[in-house]
C-alpha positions in Angstrom: 12.4 19.2 8.2 10.9 18.7 11.6 11.6 15.5 13.5 8.5 13.3 13.5 9.9 10.0 14.9 10.8 6.7 13.3 7.6 4.8 13.0 9.1 2.9 10.1 12.3 3.0 8.1 10.5 5.5 5.8 8.6 7.6 8.3 10.4 10.8 7.4 9.1 10.6 3.8 6.1 12.5 2.5 6.8 11.0 -0.9 4.0 10.2 -3.2 4.8 7.3 -5.6 2.5 7.0 -8.6 -0.6 7.7 -6.6 0.4 5.5 -3.7 2.1 7.1 -0.7 4.9 5.4 1.1 4.2 7.6 4.1 1.7 10.5 4.5 2.9 13.3 6.7 1.8 16.8 7.7 4.3 18.7 9.9 2.6 22.2 9.5 6.1 23.8 9.3 5.1 26.3 6.7 1.3 26.2 6.3 -1.9 24.3 7.1 -1.1 21.9 4.3 -4.8 21.7 3.2 -6.2 20.6 6.5 -9.5 22.0 7.6 -12.3 21.7 10.1 -15.7 20.0 10.3 -18.5 19.9 12.7 -18.3 23.5 13.6 -14.6 23.6 14.3 -12.5 26.6 13.2 -8.9 26.0 12.1 -6.0 28.5 11.9 -2.3 27.8 11.2 0.1 29.1 13.8 3.8 29.7 12.8 5.2 29.1 16.3 4.4 27.0 19.4 4.2 23.6 17.8 6.2 20.4 18.5 8.3 22.3 17.4 7.7 25.1 14.9 4.3 25.5 13.3 1.1 23.7 14.2 -2.7 23.7 13.4 -4.9 25.3 16.1 -8.6 24.3 16.2 -11.4 25.5 18.4 -15.1 24.6 18.7 -17.8 23.7 21.3 -19.9 20.9 19.9 -18.1 17.8 18.7 -15.7 19.2 16.1 -12.8 17.7 14.2 -9.7 18.4 12.1 -10.1 16.9 8.6 -7.2 15.8 6.3 -6.6 17.3 2.9 -8.1 15.9 -0.3 -4.7 14.7 -1.4 -4.8 12.1 1.3 -7.7 10.3 -0.3 -7.2 7.0 -2.2 -6.3 3.4 -1.8 -4.9 2.9 1.7 -4.4 -0.9 1.5 -0.6 -0.3 2.1 -1.4 1.1 5.5 -3.4 -1.8 6.9 -1.4 -2.8 10.0 0.5 0.5 10.0 0.2 3.4 12.4 -1.6 6.7 12.4 0.3 9.1 14.8 -0.1 12.7 15.8 0.9 15.2 18.4 -1.9 16.8 20.4 -2.1 19.6 23.0 -5.0 21.1 25.0 -4.6 24.9 24.8 -7.8 26.1 26.4 -11.0 24.7 27.7 -14.3 25.7 29.1 -14.0 23.3 32.1 -11.8 20.3 32.6 -11.3 19.7 28.9 -12.5 17.1 26.5 -13.2 13.6 28.0 -11.8 11.9 25.0 -10.9 12.0 21.3 -11.8 10.0 18.3 -10.0 9.2 15.1 -12.3 8.5 12.1 -11.6 7.0 8.7 -14.0 8.2 6.1 -14.8 6.0 3.0 -15.9 7.4 -0.4 -19.1 5.4 0.0 -20.0 7.2 3.2 -18.8 4.6 5.6 -17.1 6.0 8.8 -14.9 3.9 11.0 -14.1 5.2 14.5 -11.4 4.5 17.1 -11.0 6.2 20.5 -7.9 8.1 21.7 -7.0 9.4 25.2 -8.0 13.0 26.0 -5.5 15.7 25.3 -3.1 17.1 28.0 -1.9 20.6 28.5 1.5 19.8 27.0 2.3 18.2 23.6 1.9 14.5 23.7 2.2 11.8 21.0 -0.9 9.7 20.1 -0.7 6.5 18.0 -3.5 4.3 16.6 -2.6 1.0 14.9 -4.7 0.8 11.7 -6.4 -2.6 12.1 -9.9 -4.0 12.3 -9.7 -4.6 16.1 -9.0 -0.9 17.0 -11.9 0.2 14.8 -14.3 -2.5 16.0 -15.3 -3.9 12.6 -14.9 -7.2 10.8 -11.6 -7.6 8.9 -13.3 -7.6 5.5 -15.2 -4.4 6.3 -12.0 -2.7 7.5 -10.0 -3.6 4.4 -12.9 -2.5 2.1 -12.9 0.9 3.7 -9.1 1.2 3.5 -9.3 0.6 -0.2 -11.5 3.7 -0.8 -10.4 6.2 1.9 -11.9 9.7 1.4 -9.9 11.1 4.4 -9.5 11.0 8.2 -10.7 13.3 11.0 -9.3 13.8 14.4 -11.5 15.5 16.9 -13.5 15.9 20.1 -16.5 13.6 20.6 -18.0 14.9 23.9 -20.3 17.7 22.8 -21.1 20.8 24.8 -17.6 21.8 26.0 -15.7 24.6 24.3 -12.1 23.7 23.7 -9.0 24.9 21.8 -6.6 22.2 20.7 -3.3 22.1 18.9 -2.5 19.4 16.3 1.0 18.7 14.9 3.1 16.1 13.0 0.3 13.9 11.7 1.8 10.7 10.1 0.3 7.7 8.4 3.0 5.0 8.0 2.8 1.5 6.5 3.8 -1.5 8.6 7.5 -1.6 9.4 9.3 -3.6 6.8 12.5 -4.0 4.9 12.1 -0.9 2.6 15.5 0.7 1.8 15.3 4.5 2.0 17.6 7.5 1.9 16.0 11.0 1.9 19.3 12.9 2.5 17.8 15.1 5.1 20.6 14.3 7.7 23.5 13.5 5.5 24.7 11.6 2.4 23.4 8.3 3.7 26.8 6.8 2.7 26.0 7.0 -1.0 29.1 6.9 -3.2 30.4 8.3 -6.5 30.8 6.0 -9.5 32.6 7.5 -12.6 34.0 10.9 -13.1 32.1 12.7 -10.4 32.5 14.4 -7.1 29.5 14.1 -4.7 28.6 16.2 -1.7 25.6 16.5 0.6 23.6 19.7 0.5 21.5 20.6 3.6 18.6 22.3 1.8 17.1 22.7 -1.6 16.1 19.1 -2.2 12.6 17.8 -2.9 11.9 18.2 0.8 15.0 18.8 3.0 18.5 18.0 1.8 19.8 16.2 -1.3 23.0 14.7 -2.7 24.8 16.7 -5.3 27.0 15.4 -8.1 29.5 17.6 -10.1 31.0 16.2 -13.3 34.9 16.0 -13.3 35.0 16.1 -17.1 36.9 13.0 -18.3 34.1 12.1 -20.7 32.6 9.0 -19.0 29.0 8.7 -17.7 28.8 9.0 -13.9 26.3 7.6 -11.4 25.2 7.8 -7.8 26.0 4.5 -6.1 24.1 3.0 -3.2 25.7 2.5 0.2 27.4 -0.8 1.1 24.7 -1.5 3.7 22.2 -2.0 0.8 24.1 -5.0 -0.6 22.7 -8.5 0.0 19.7 -10.6 -1.0 17.1 -8.5 -2.7 14.8 -11.4 -3.5 12.0 -9.9 -1.3 12.0 -6.8 -3.4 11.2 -8.6 -6.7 7.9 -7.2 -7.7 8.5 -4.0 -5.7 9.9 -0.8 -7.1 12.8 1.6 -7.1 11.9 5.3 -7.0 13.9 8.5 -6.7 13.9 12.3 -7.5 16.4 14.0 -9.9 17.2 17.5 -10.9 19.6 19.2 -13.3 21.1 22.3 -11.7 23.5 23.1 -14.5 23.8 21.3 -17.8 27.0 23.1 -18.8 25.1 24.0 -22.0 25.8 20.6 -23.3 23.6 18.2 -25.3 21.6 15.2 -24.0 22.9 11.8 -24.9 21.9 8.2 -24.2 23.2 5.9 -21.5 21.8 3.3 -19.1 19.5 4.9 -16.5 19.8 2.3 -13.7 22.1 -0.6 -13.2 21.9 -3.3 -10.5 25.1 -5.2 -10.1 25.4 -8.7 -8.6 28.3 -9.7 -6.3 29.5 -12.0 -9.1 29.9 -9.1 -11.5 26.6 -9.8 -13.4 24.2 -6.9 -14.0 20.8 -5.9 -15.2 20.0 -2.4 -16.6 17.3 0.0 -17.4 18.3 1.2 -20.9 17.5 4.7 -22.1 13.9 5.3 -23.1 13.1 6.5 -26.6 12.3 9.9 -25.3 15.2 10.0 -22.9 14.9 10.9 -19.2 16.6 14.3 -18.8 15.5 15.6 -15.4 15.0 19.2 -16.3 12.6 21.9 -15.1 12.9 21.1 -11.4 12.7 18.0 -9.3 11.3 15.1 -11.3 10.1 11.8 -9.8 11.0 8.4 -11.4 9.8 4.9 -10.7 11.0 1.5 -12.0 9.4 -1.8 -11.3 11.8 -4.4 -9.9 10.8 -7.1 -12.4 12.6 -8.9 -15.3 10.3 -7.2 -17.8 11.1 -3.7 -16.7 14.9 -4.5 -17.0 14.4 -6.2 -20.3 16.0 -9.5 -19.2 15.1 -13.1 -18.4 13.7 -14.4 -15.1 16.9 -16.4 -14.6 19.3 -13.5 -15.2 17.2 -11.1 -13.0 17.0 -13.6 -10.1 20.7 -14.2 -10.3 21.5 -10.6 -9.7 18.7 -10.0 -7.1 19.9 -13.0 -5.0 23.1 -11.2 -4.2 23.1 -7.5 -5.0 26.4 -5.6 -4.7 25.0 -2.2 -5.5 22.5 -0.2 -7.5 23.7 2.9 -9.5 21.4 5.7 -10.7 22.5 7.8 -13.6 23.5 11.4 -12.6 24.9 12.7 -15.9 22.7 13.8 -18.7 24.8 16.3 -20.6 27.9 15.8 -22.7 29.5 18.8 -21.0 30.5 19.4 -17.4 27.2 19.4 -15.5 25.7 19.5 -11.9 22.8 17.2 -10.9 21.1 16.3 -7.6 19.3 13.2 -6.3 16.8 12.9 -3.5 14.3 10.5 -1.9 15.7 7.1 -3.1 13.4 4.3 -2.0 13.5 0.5 -2.7 10.2 -0.8 -1.6 8.7 -4.3 -1.1 5.7 -5.5 -3.2 2.6 -3.7 -1.9 -0.8 -5.1 -0.6 -0.2 -8.8 -0.7 -3.5 -9.7 0.9 -6.1 -10.7 -1.7 -9.5 -9.0 -1.3 -12.6 -8.8 -3.5 -15.6 -6.9 -2.0 -17.5 -6.4 -5.3 -18.4 -2.9 -4.3 -17.4 -1.4 -7.6 -17.6 -4.3 -10.0 -17.0 -8.0 -10.6 -13.2 -7.5 -10.0 -12.3 -10.0 -12.8 -14.1 -13.0 -11.3 -15.2 -15.6 -13.9 -17.7 -18.4 -14.5 -16.9 -22.0 -13.6 -19.1 -24.3 -15.7 -22.8 -23.7 -16.4 -23.4 -20.3 -14.8 -24.0 -16.7 -15.9 -22.3 -14.2 -13.5 -23.4 -10.6 -13.1 -22.4 -7.8 -10.8 -25.1 -6.2 -8.6 -24.6 -2.8 -7.1 -26.5 -3.5 -4.0 -27.8 -6.4 -2.0 -24.4 -7.7 -0.8 -23.1 -7.7 2.8 -23.1 -4.7 2.4 -22.8 -3.0 -1.0 -22.3 -4.9 -4.2 -22.0 -8.6 -4.7 -21.4 -11.2 -7.5 -24.6 -13.0 -8.6 -24.6 -16.4 -10.2 -27.5 -17.9 -12.2 -27.5 -21.6 -13.0 -27.8 -22.3 -16.8 -29.3 -25.8 -16.2 -26.9 -28.2 -17.9 -26.6 -30.3 -14.8 -23.0 -29.4 -13.9 -22.1 -28.0 -10.6 -21.1 -24.4 -11.0 -18.5 -22.2 -9.3 -17.2 -18.7 -8.9 -13.6 -18.6 -10.3 -10.9 -16.1 -9.0 -9.4 -13.5 -11.4 -6.0 -14.3 -13.2 -4.3 -11.6 -11.0 -4.7 -14.0 -8.0 -2.5 -16.7 -9.5 1.1 -17.2 -8.5 3.1 -18.3 -5.5 0.8 -18.6 -2.4 3.4 -19.9 0.1 3.2 -16.6 1.9 -0.5 -17.3 2.6 0.2 -20.7 4.3 -1.1 -20.4 7.9 -3.4 -17.6 6.8 -7.1 -17.9 5.9 -9.5 -17.9 3.0 -12.8 -16.4 3.9 -15.9 -15.4 1.9 -19.7 -14.9 2.2 -22.2 -16.8 0.2 -26.0 -16.9 0.0 -28.6 -19.1 -1.8 -31.0 -16.6 -3.3 -33.2 -19.2 -5.2 -33.1 -23.0 -4.9 -35.6 -23.8 -7.6 -37.4 -26.0 -5.0 -34.7 -28.6 -5.4 -32.9 -30.7 -2.8 -29.6 -29.6 -1.3 -26.4 -31.0 -2.8 -23.1 -31.5 -1.1 -19.4 -31.6 -2.2 -16.3 -29.5 -2.6 -17.0 -25.9 -1.6 -13.5 -24.6 -2.3 -10.9 -25.9 -4.7 -7.5 -24.4 -5.0 -5.9 -25.4 -8.3 -2.3 -25.7 -9.1 -0.9 -24.9 -12.5 -0.7 -28.6 -13.5 -4.4 -29.3 -12.6 -3.8 -30.7 -9.2 -6.0 -29.2 -6.5 -6.8 -28.9 -2.8 -10.5 -29.3 -1.8 -12.4 -28.2 1.3 -16.1 -28.9 2.1 -18.7 -27.4 4.4 -22.5 -27.2 4.8 -24.7 -25.4 2.2 -25.5 -21.8 2.9 -28.8 -20.4 4.0 -31.1 -17.8 2.6 -29.1 -15.1 4.4 -25.5 -14.2 3.9 -23.4 -17.0 5.4 -19.7 -16.6 6.2 -17.3 -19.4 5.5 -13.6 -19.5 6.6 -10.9 -22.1 6.1 -7.4 -22.1 7.4 -4.7 -22.5 4.7 -3.0 -25.4 6.4 -2.6 -29.0 5.1 -5.1 -30.5 7.6 -7.9 -28.4 6.1 -7.8 -29.9 2.7 -8.0 -33.1 0.7 -5.4 -33.4 -2.0 -6.1 -34.2 -5.6 -2.8 -34.8 -7.3 0.2 -33.0 -5.9 0.6 -32.2 -2.2 -0.5 -29.1 -0.3 2.8 -27.2 -0.5 3.4 -28.0 -4.1 0.0 -26.6 -5.1 0.5 -23.5 -3.0 3.8 -22.8 -4.7 2.0 -22.2 -8.0 -1.7 -21.5 -7.7 -3.6 -21.0 -10.9 -7.1 -20.2 -9.6 -9.6 -20.7 -6.8 -13.0 -22.1 -7.3 -15.8 -21.3 -4.8 -19.0 -23.4 -5.1 -22.1 -21.5 -6.0 -24.6 -24.4 -6.6 -26.3 -26.1 -3.7 -29.5 -27.4 -5.3 -30.2 -30.1 -7.8 -32.5 -27.7 -9.7 -31.7 -24.4 -11.4 -30.7 -22.0 -8.7 -29.3 -18.5 -8.1 -26.6 -17.6 -5.6 -24.4 -14.7 -4.4 -20.8 -14.3 -3.4 -19.3 -11.4 -1.4 -16.2 -10.3 0.6 -13.6 -12.9 -0.5 -10.3 -12.5 1.3 -7.1 -14.4 1.4 -4.8 -13.2 4.3 -1.1 -13.7 4.8 0.2 -16.4 7.1 2.8 -15.7 9.9 5.6 -16.2 7.4 4.1 -13.9 4.8 
């Protein structure tokens, strides 16, 4: 594998996990990897001359770009705040060369966001673009909406009229640096250890990308496991809600029969453990490298919240089953990743539906495909019982909101019809705790055009009804956003609701 730099602890991965990539990477070591050209650019893969090894060569004379493969499309929420990096070189030019480059993010709805990058040099140089709203010069809500529905990216020349030939290499899209634990076995055994009757060794090639760790059964009859390095021990509480993923392969079953045993065990420092038991269909990793994923939740491990928390507060090691045959066998493991929970910001743009939002009191809600700011929005029509009506957040938004303290709650509202009534005032936002306590915030009524509202999630912003600010935020049940601002039957709209993490999140 080519060296592409440590942008995060997992930047050497090109591992796709259940439709969500930990890191996207194209090194062009063996082929063009599905990249193409647009805007008149012509692309060819070159075996030698890259940074190092192979690279993608493009040429054109009228504002052309490299375009990412279709496999890179999807939900990029994980990459918000991360880094897009690539190596670039000016090979030939009709004149002084391009005056600049642009990186574009294409959305499936046709939206295109653009950020500038310095012009290429005659030698290979690294370029990095942080994936945030500021660099792409759009509001935060618009940026996050685009990142949820990415169709691809393009990297290219934006000054038309000059013929140029450029080289592109080592394109990486990495999530924000975090505490993910990762071993890809490309440079060694990662200090993984044997557990049970097994001898393990690192193999330089033949893995699911680069090297892997091999385990050979020693034949005493017990089930053997690959055990995590000692550096992985400690408090795993941040990983609760995340996932454990890895690749397995049977190289030689010894012509034995499959049998049942625990697939994954996590041991606490006090000797307690939680396990993933055998599935009814088994998990024999035959037929090449197979990818496996387990959620780090009590339900996935078939245990109680208390027992799971006890182990995760002080993890000694995690072991992954390597033996799947009752005879002497040989297996391999690769690309082990323990990842944090993904996409903790809460966002509803209503571009594809109502996203689970509900009625609060006498209102009928409906999703409208257009008319929002922009795209779809949530429409509320007063049913006339005299109660003040609200938009209510989906159940998936409930839970511990302490990570959002110091962040913001923002949204856009509009009064579509007032029924010729007078304006009414009162709580615009209510954040409810599980016991019925709530925090309330007020502002002026909206106008006939989309109006943005934003409140800082700090104690001084709210009035308390019942328990205090921090107690409510520890166990939020739902958010109510006021839709009624007239004392007659009215119609309103809601769009672009977002709750962002605070500094401690």
